[in-house]
FIDRENLUM-407518 format. One record per residue (C-alpha): residue number from 0; residue in three letters; x negated, y, z negated. Coordinates in Angstrom, 3 decimals, always signed. Each point is the difference from the previous one (the first is absolute). Example, Ala and Ser with C-alpha at 12.3 -4.5 7.8 and 13.67 -1.06 7.14 Angstrom:
SITE   seq   type          x          y          z
SITE     0    ala    -12.300     -4.500     -7.800
SITE     1    ser     -1.370     +3.440     +0.660
END
This chain:
SITE   seq   type          x          y          z
SITE     0    met     +0.000     +0.000     +0.000
SITE     1    thr     -1.062     +3.520     +0.588
SITE     2    ser     -0.727     +2.240     -2.924
SITE     3    arg     +2.947     +2.236     +0.898
SITE     4    arg     +2.435     -2.914     -0.161
SITE     5    val     -1.404     -1.142     -3.349
SITE     6    phe     +0.318     +3.542     -1.321
SITE     7    met     +3.628     +0.279     +1.169
SITE     8    ile     +0.912     -3.370     -1.522
SITE     9    gly     -1.630     +1.058     -3.274
SITE    10    ile     +1.955     +3.251     -0.071
SITE    11    leu     +3.221     -1.870     +0.755
SITE    12    leu     -0.637     -2.503     -2.791
SITE    13    leu     -0.818     +2.803     -2.418
SITE    14    ala     +3.254     +1.758     +0.882
SITE    15    val     +2.017     -3.187     -0.423
SITE    16    met     -1.583     -0.721     -3.389
SITE    17    ala     +0.729     +3.563     -1.163
SITE    18    leu     +3.733     -0.202     +0.764
SITE    19    pro     +1.018     -1.672     -3.294
SITE    20    ala     -1.895     +2.641     -1.973
SITE    21    met     +1.833     +2.773     +1.833
SITE    22    ala     +3.405     -1.641     -0.563
SITE    23    gln     -0.166     -0.050     -3.801
SITE    24    asp     +2.379     +2.269     -1.871
SITE    25    asn     -1.288     +2.231     -2.780
SITE    26    ala     +2.639     -0.699     -2.674
SITE    27    ala     -2.131     +1.265     -2.892
SITE    28    glu     +0.214     +3.627     +1.140
SITE    29    pro     +2.077     +2.197     -2.365
SITE    30    ala     +3.078     +1.606     +1.542
SITE    31    ala     -0.262     +3.559     -1.366
SITE    32    ala     -3.704     +0.522     -0.510
SITE    33    ala     -1.824     +3.238     +0.642
SITE    34    pro     -1.849     +0.084     +3.335
SITE    35    thr     -3.434     -1.497     -0.385
SITE    36    ala     -2.507     -1.365     +2.465
SITE    37    ala     +1.593     -3.447     -0.372
SITE    38    asn     +3.613     +0.943     +0.808
SITE    39    leu     -0.439     +3.109     +2.157
SITE    40    asn     +2.276     -0.003     +3.035
SITE    41    leu     -2.383     +0.443     +2.902
SITE    42    gly     +2.882     -0.060     +2.487
SITE    43    ile     +0.526     +3.736     -0.307
SITE    44    ile     -3.678     +0.744     +0.608
SITE    45    gly     -0.052     -2.369     +2.963
SITE    46    ala     +3.177     +1.564     +1.378
SITE    47    ala     -1.491     +3.485     -0.250
SITE    48    phe     -3.137     -1.156     +1.781
SITE    49    ala     +2.006     -1.750     +2.722
SITE    50    ile     +2.226     +2.966     +0.748
SITE    51    gly     -3.021     +2.326     -0.006
SITE    52    val     -1.809     -2.142     +2.564
SITE    53    ala     +3.159     -0.333     +2.089
SITE    54    ala     +0.643     +3.747     -0.053
SITE    55    ala     -3.598     +0.775     +0.928
SITE    56    gly     +0.049     -2.521     +2.842
SITE    57    gly     +3.322     +1.320     +1.251
SITE    58    ala     -1.264     +3.586     -0.091
SITE    59    val     -3.118     -0.911     +1.985
SITE    60    gly     +2.095     -1.932     +2.515
SITE    61    gln     +2.455     +2.852     +0.431
SITE    62    ala     -2.815     +2.528     +0.409
SITE    63    lys     -1.641     -2.090     +2.734
SITE    64    ala     +3.350     -0.524     +1.740
SITE    65    val     +0.859     +3.706     +0.026
SITE    66    ser     -3.507     +0.940     +1.129
SITE    67    ser     +0.085     -2.475     +2.875
SITE    68    ala     +3.503     +1.071     +1.006
SITE    69    cys     -0.990     +3.672     +0.058
SITE    70    ser     -3.009     -0.686     +2.168
SITE    71    ala     +2.082     -2.237     +2.313
SITE    72    met     +2.629     +2.711     +0.430
SITE    73    ala     -2.682     +2.600     +0.633
SITE    74    arg     -1.608     -2.156     +2.710
SITE    75    asn     +3.262     -0.994     +1.683
SITE    76    pro     +2.892     +2.391     -0.715
SITE    77    gly     +2.265     -1.941     +2.369
SITE    78    ala     -0.006     -3.008     -2.319
SITE    79    ala     +0.713     +2.032     -3.137
SITE    80    ala     +3.507     -1.436     -0.441
SITE    81    asn     -1.223     -3.598     +0.119
SITE    82    val     -2.937     +0.748     -2.296
SITE    83    arg     +2.271     +1.810     -2.450
SITE    84    phe     +2.409     -2.955     -0.142
SITE    85    ala     -2.844     -2.451     -0.586
SITE    86    leu     -1.457     +2.308     -2.653
SITE    87    ile     +3.253     +0.281     -1.946
SITE    88    leu     +0.573     -3.746     +0.191
SITE    89    gly     -3.559     -0.704     -1.166
SITE    90    leu     +0.254     +2.480     -2.873
SITE    91    ala     +3.253     -1.596     -1.138
SITE    92    leu     -1.603     -3.448     +0.004
SITE    93    ile     -3.054     +1.239     -1.912
SITE    94    glu     +2.228     +1.657     -2.587
SITE    95    ser     +2.084     -3.157     -0.364
SITE    96    leu     -3.150     -1.942     -0.880
SITE    97    val     -0.748     +2.482     -2.783
SITE    98    leu     +3.572     -0.346     -1.278
SITE    99    tyr     -0.340     -3.796     +0.027
SITE   100    ala     -3.187     +0.378     -2.038
SITE   101    leu     +1.912     +2.193     -2.463
SITE   102    leu     +2.681     -2.675     -0.401
SITE   103    ile     -2.567     -2.754     -0.449
SITE   104    ala     -1.919     +2.097     -2.527
SITE   105    ala     +3.192     +0.737     -1.958
SITE   106    arg     +0.823     -3.717     -0.012
SITE   107    gly     -3.540     -0.823     -1.153
SITE   108    ala     +0.273     +2.510     -2.823
SITE   109    gly     +3.209     -1.674     -1.151
SITE   110    leu     +2.308     +2.940     +0.663
SITE   111    phe     +2.593     -2.295     +1.585
END
């Protein structure tokens, strides 16, 4: 076997052996304890990070789309209507991805 195949099989076996450890429930945790390092809800921090990355990526994507559309309309004014339609459609799709990230982040934070 090649070393890559052995490595992949080892990683797979390690992941399979770790599954029972990840499935255990922590029943000893107190219900109304003050937030400590042991029972801190990291979902909210992860959600904030996720929505920040999604918003930054969406902003960069929208900036590149608008920039390219402006230069395309300046080079070919006859195709401005088609470029404008494609731009608005693309911006709507980019914004929908950011909204999906917001919903996923809210779900990860346990808001619903």
